[in-house]
N, C-alpha and C positions, 0 to 999 in steps of 0.2 A: 507484477500481474497476476490474472487469475492463473489456475493451474494448467488450462489447456492452453494457454498461448505461451507458458513455461514449456510445454511438452514440444508443441511445436520447432520453437524454438532449439529446442536440443535436438529435436531431428533434422533441422536445418544445418547446426552447426555440425551435426555428422556428414552432411552432404559436403559443407563446405571444406571440411578435413582432407578433402579426395583432392585439395590444392596441394599438398603436402605428398612429395613421392613417398615418401615411406610409408604412407595410410593406403594409397590407391594402389600400389604393386604387392601388399599383402592382404589376402583374406580375411585370414586371423587379425590381423593388426586392425582393417576396418572395422572387422566385427564388435573388434574390443573396444576402438573408438565411438564405434554407435551406442553401444550399452552407456559407457563412460559418460558422453557427453549428455543422453538422456537422463542418465541418475543424477548427474552434476546439476542439471537444469531444474532436478527437483530439490537435492537434497538439504537446503536454506531452509526450507518451508517444514521441516520435519519436524521443528518448534510447534508446531500445529498439534501434534500429541498431547499438548499441555493443556488442550482445552479438559482433558480426561481431568484434571488437577484442579479445574473449575475456572471461571470465566475471568478473574480477576488476575490469576497469575498467566492466564492466557495472554490478556492485554497486555498486561505490564510486560511479557518475554516475546512477545511475537517479534521477528523480525529485530529482534535486539542480538542477544549475542551469537544465533546463528546467522546472523550477515555482516560478524563482525571484521575486523581486519583479519583478527587472527585465525577466524575461522575460514577464510578462505584456502590458506596453505593446507589446515587441517583436513578438510573435506576431499581437496583434491590427493591429497595424501591417503587418505583411506579407501578412498573409489579405486586410486589407481594400484593401490594395494591387494586389495581385495579381487580386480581383475587379474593382477599378475599371477594369483595362485590357481588362474584355471587356464592363462594362454601362455604357456612358455616360450621364452625366445624371442617375444615382440619386442621393439623397442620401445623400452618404460618411457621413455623422456619424451619423446614426443607424444604417447600416450595421455601422459600427465601434462602436457601443455595444454591438449584440446579439452581435458576433464577440467584443468583449471580454467579454460576458457569460459566453459559452461558455466560453473561458478560464478564466477565474476560480473559475466552478463547478466545471470539471473539478480544479483544484488542490485548491481547499476540500473538494469530497467527498474527496478522496486523505488529506487530512487526517486524517480521521474512522478510515482502516484500521489495522490493525496495521503494516503495513510503512511508512506515513508519507511525508513531503518535507522537503526542506530549503524551505520554502516564506517563511522569513525571510531567507534568503542576499539580499545580502551580509551582513548586521547579525550574522548565526550562521548556523554550518553545523550547530547543532542538529537534530534529526531530531524531526519533530511527527507524534507518531502517538497519536492518542487512544485507539482500542483501541473505538469504540462501532460502529461500523459495518462488516459485513462486506462485504469485497471483493466478493461477490457478494450482495445482498441480494435476497431474494424479491420484496418488497413493492415496493421503488423500479423493479424492474426490471417486475414484470408491473401496475403502475398504468401506467408509461409505455406499455407496449405495449397497453393497453386504451385509452387516452388516442388513442392516435398510429391503433388500428383506429377512434374513433368520431370521429376527424378524417379520415381517407382515406373513410371509405364515409359522412359527412355526415351522422351522426345527430344532430349539433350544432354550433352555432358554436363556432370556436377559442378564442373571444374566453369562452365559456362554460366548454368543456373544459380549457383548461390553466392558468387561473387557479384553476379549482378543485384541480385537481392537485397545482400547487407550493403551493397552501394545505397541500394536506393532507401533503404531502412536509414542509413546513415544519413541523407539528405535530409530526410523526412523528420527526424528528431532535430537537425539542425533549425529545419523550418518552422518547425513546432517553440522549441526554444527562443528561436528569436523572434516571435511571433507574442508569445505569450510575456516577453520581456518588453517588447514595446507597446502590448495594450495596458500592460501592469503599469507601468512609469505615467501613462497617458490617463487614466481613468479620471483624476482628478478635474480634468477638462470637461468630464462629461456628466460630470454631478453639480448641479446647481446649489447642494448642499453642503459642499465643500468648505470647513473650515481648518485652518492652520494646524496642525496635531493630528490630522486623522490620517491612519493607515490602511492601506489597501491590500486586499489578498484577493489574487485572481484564481478560482478554481475550474479544472478543467471539468468537464461534462462528455457524455455518450456522442452528442453531437458538435462537428467541429468547431460551428459557429456559432457555439451557444456556451457562455462561461456564467458560473456563479461567482457571486462577489460577494465578500465580505468584509464591509469597513468599521476600522474600531476605533470610537472617538477619545478621546483625551480623559472622558471621565469613566470609561471601561465599557460604555454602552455600544452593543453592536449593531450594524445594521446588514441586514442581507439583501443581496437583489440578485438579479440576473441580467446579462449584456448579451443581447441578442443582436444579431446584425448590426453590431455597432451601438447599440442603442440602450443607455443604460436605465434598469426600471426597479425601484426599491421595493420588496414585497413584508419585510416584517424589522420588526426593530425588537431586539432584546435586551433587558439589563440584569444583571446578577442580583439578585435579593442580599440583603444586607440583615442577618437573625440571627440571634444566638443558634439556631440550630442548624444554619449553615458550615455556623464556625465549628461545630460539634459535629456534624458529618465529615470535615474532614480527617477524621480520625480513626475513620473505618475504612477498612482495605481496600472493598470497592471503590469507593471514590478516590481515594489514594491511587490506584491502579489508572482511572480514567484521567486524574488528573496529571499524572506521570507522563501519560501518554499525550494529553492535548493541551496547549495552550489557547485553546480557543472553548473553554469551560464556561458557562455562565449557569448561575444555580437559581430555582423557584423552591418557593414554599408555598405548602398549600397545609392551611391548620383544620385539625378533624377533632373529632370529639375525644379521640384516646391519644391526640398527638400530634404530630408535626410528617408532612410527606416534605423529603426535600428529593428536588428532581435536578440533578449535573446531566446539561444538553450539550454537547461538543456541536456547537451551531455552523462548523463548515459542512453538515452534511444535511440539510434540509434536502427535506424529499415530501413532495405533497403536502406542502404544510406541517408537516410534521418534521420532529428531530429525533432520529430512531437509535443513533448512538447514544446510550444513557447510562446513567448511574444514579439510582434508585435507594434512597434510606429511609427507612420508616422507624420513628421513635416516638416513645412516650412523651409525658411532658416534662419528664425527667431526663430526657434525652438518652433513654436506654434504650439501646438499638430490639426492636420488634421484628425487621425483616430487611432484606436488602438485595438487589440485581443489578448488575452492571453488564452492560453489551448491546447487540442489537436486536429491537423493539421495535412495535409499532403501538399505538394506545390500546387499540383492541385486544392485545393479545398481553399487554402488561400487567393486568389484573390477573393472569394464569402464572404469570411468574412471581405474583405476592401473595399474600394471603387475602384473598377475598372479602373473607370475613369482618375484616377490620374495615372494609369500605361498606 
């Protein structure tokens, strides 16, 4: 989820913690839990600092080790230990339980996005991305805001507000998961071009009733489409180029980072007077007829690297990221 949503979830879990008598009975403990759930709801994304080391390192590692199984107790212990230095005599076990819940909830919700996490590390480095909940979900965000507002102005007790909120959130996740499963399994029936071996991936959008669709054919070709109000429409076809420059590009760290993260990447090659431009794009993120999540490598005719870029960018700004004089 986005940072704002993680923040309101942290505040919501602080409100929910009042169902615990050890929290509601003591102001100091409630304050410590409030801080702990807010920090815990954000701490796995501390790996965002890797941006300062370069996009390739960031893309390869974001939502990786910081969201892994060993990280969950590690973050919990670090936050609980830090708070224990300032809040003496509070029940640390209760504090750790709510901090741990905030940390786990962060990772759990991230698994439902298209970006995903490596939540099962160290057992596997596979990216878990269920494509069910948008990175910013209006219902989740606004329902938390409403609950926090009612709590702040004492319209109702937090022991009533937040259990109700999270019961609704749980039902929402169940509904979205079942909806996604049923629709994805039935996509081939809506596709007149279906052939045996075609594999469909249904991807959530901001609109509850609009889904993006990626179809991978047996020959490796991708078809990109939109399912809107139950009607499937194909919008683009992408075939990964076969060229020596494409193979050479796989040795570069920027391209390796993108390919490590995405199993939906396709390459395009352009020949210039100075050499080759190889552009890898993650086809899941089609937006306004473009593919903004790319890895681009400029090479001379001997496949020596001239410049590179990996990350989010549109075509109009890509030239600013690379050596414009080459064009």
